[in-house]
C-alpha positions in Angstrom: -30.2 -32.2 -34.5 -28.0 -29.3 -35.6 -28.5 -27.7 -32.1 -27.1 -30.9 -30.5 -24.1 -30.9 -32.8 -23.4 -27.2 -32.0 -23.7 -28.0 -28.3 -21.3 -30.9 -28.5 -18.9 -28.8 -30.6 -18.8 -26.1 -28.0 -17.6 -28.6 -25.4 -19.0 -26.9 -22.2 -17.1 -29.3 -19.9 -13.8 -28.0 -21.3 -14.9 -24.4 -20.9 -15.8 -25.0 -17.2 -12.6 -26.8 -16.6 -10.7 -24.0 -18.3 -12.5 -21.4 -16.2 -11.5 -23.3 -13.0 -7.9 -23.4 -14.2 -7.9 -19.7 -14.8 -9.5 -19.0 -11.4 -6.8 -21.2 -9.7 -4.1 -19.4 -11.5 -5.5 -16.1 -10.4 -6.4 -16.9 -6.8 -3.3 -18.8 -5.9 -0.9 -16.7 -7.7 1.9 -15.3 -5.5 0.7 -11.7 -5.5 -2.7 -12.5 -4.3 -1.4 -14.7 -1.5 1.1 -12.0 -0.5 -1.7 -9.5 -0.5 -3.8 -11.7 1.8 -0.9 -12.2 4.2 -0.3 -8.4 4.2 -4.0 -7.7 5.0 -3.9 -10.2 7.9 -0.7 -8.8 9.3 -2.0 -5.2 8.8 -5.2 -6.1 10.8 -3.1 -7.6 13.6 -0.9 -4.5 13.6 -4.0 -2.3 13.8 -5.2 -4.2 16.8 -1.9 -3.8 18.6 -2.0 0.0 17.9 -5.6 0.1 19.1 -4.7 -1.6 22.3 -1.8 0.8 22.8 -4.1 3.8 22.4 -6.9 2.5 24.6 -4.8 0.9 27.3 -1.8 3.3 27.6 -2.1 6.6 25.8 -5.8 7.6 26.5 -5.5 6.8 30.2 -2.5 9.0 30.3 -4.5 11.7 28.6 -7.3 11.2 31.1 -4.8 11.7 34.0 -3.5 15.0 32.5 -7.0 16.4 31.6 -9.0 17.2 34.7 -12.0 15.0 35.3 -12.6 11.6 36.9 -14.4 10.0 34.0 -12.9 7.6 31.4 -12.1 9.3 28.1 -14.8 7.2 26.3 -17.5 8.8 28.5 -16.3 12.4 27.8 -19.2 14.4 26.3 -20.7 17.8 25.9 -24.3 18.6 26.4 -25.8 21.2 24.0 -29.5 22.1 24.3 -30.2 18.8 26.0 -28.3 16.8 23.3 -25.2 14.8 24.3 -22.2 14.9 22.0 -19.9 12.0 23.0 -16.5 13.1 21.8 -14.4 10.9 24.0 -14.8 7.8 21.8 -14.0 9.9 18.7 -11.0 11.3 20.4 -9.7 7.8 21.1 -10.3 6.6 17.6 -8.6 9.8 16.2 -5.5 9.3 18.3 -5.5 5.6 17.3 -5.6 6.7 13.6 -2.8 9.2 14.0 -0.6 6.7 15.7 -1.3 4.0 13.1 -0.7 6.4 10.2 2.5 7.7 11.8 3.9 4.3 12.4 3.0 3.1 8.9 4.6 6.3 7.5 7.8 5.7 9.5 7.9 2.0 8.4 6.9 2.3 4.8 8.4 5.6 3.8 11.4 6.0 6.0 12.6 2.5 6.9 11.8 0.8 3.6 13.0 3.8 1.7 16.2 3.7 3.5 16.5 0.0 2.6 15.9 0.7 -1.0 18.5 3.5 -1.0 21.0 1.2 0.7 20.4 -1.4 -2.0 20.9 1.1 -4.8 24.2 2.1 -3.3 25.4 -1.4 -3.9 25.5 -0.7 -7.6 25.9 -3.6 -9.9 28.2 -3.0 -12.9 26.3 -2.7 -16.2 26.0 -5.7 -18.4 27.5 -5.8 -21.8 24.1 -5.1 -23.3 23.6 -2.0 -21.2 27.0 -0.7 -22.1 26.2 -1.1 -25.8 22.8 0.6 -25.4 24.5 3.5 -23.6 27.0 3.8 -26.5 24.2 3.8 -29.1 22.3 6.4 -27.1 25.4 8.7 -27.0 26.1 8.3 -30.7 22.5 9.2 -31.5 22.7 12.3 -29.3 25.8 13.4 -31.2 24.1 12.9 -34.6 21.0 14.9 -33.5 23.0 17.7 -31.8 21.2 21.0 -31.7 22.2 23.5 -34.4 24.9 25.9 -33.3 23.7 29.6 -32.8 24.1 31.8 -35.9 27.3 33.8 -35.9 27.1 37.5 -35.0 27.8 40.0 -37.8 
């Protein structure tokens, strides 16, 4: 009988409902949704870069480099073993382009936007002014000792 009372007191239905509420707050919070959207857009961007590499850049490389095979079929043969480096070359160029474009966008473009935003400085609030004054007064009180006078 005591076990039934303990079970009823624990109210498992409320705990399950609470767990569901916590999960909803986590899963549908703005940051998680923003992250999911970023991943989807990033995957689409990667497919665009992949298409650029495979359809434009690698065929141009194949024109410059002598040989009449497609770059994906480029390979070396060493002791009877084939080393297909063409596919790797395409993926490597794809990676370099994607990394370079992401660098330009994230570091340079967004960094420029952040710097431009900082230049539009907002005047300090009254609270910030008071805190600055307090900081300056504290610095004056704890000033380093002056060097000893020379004899």
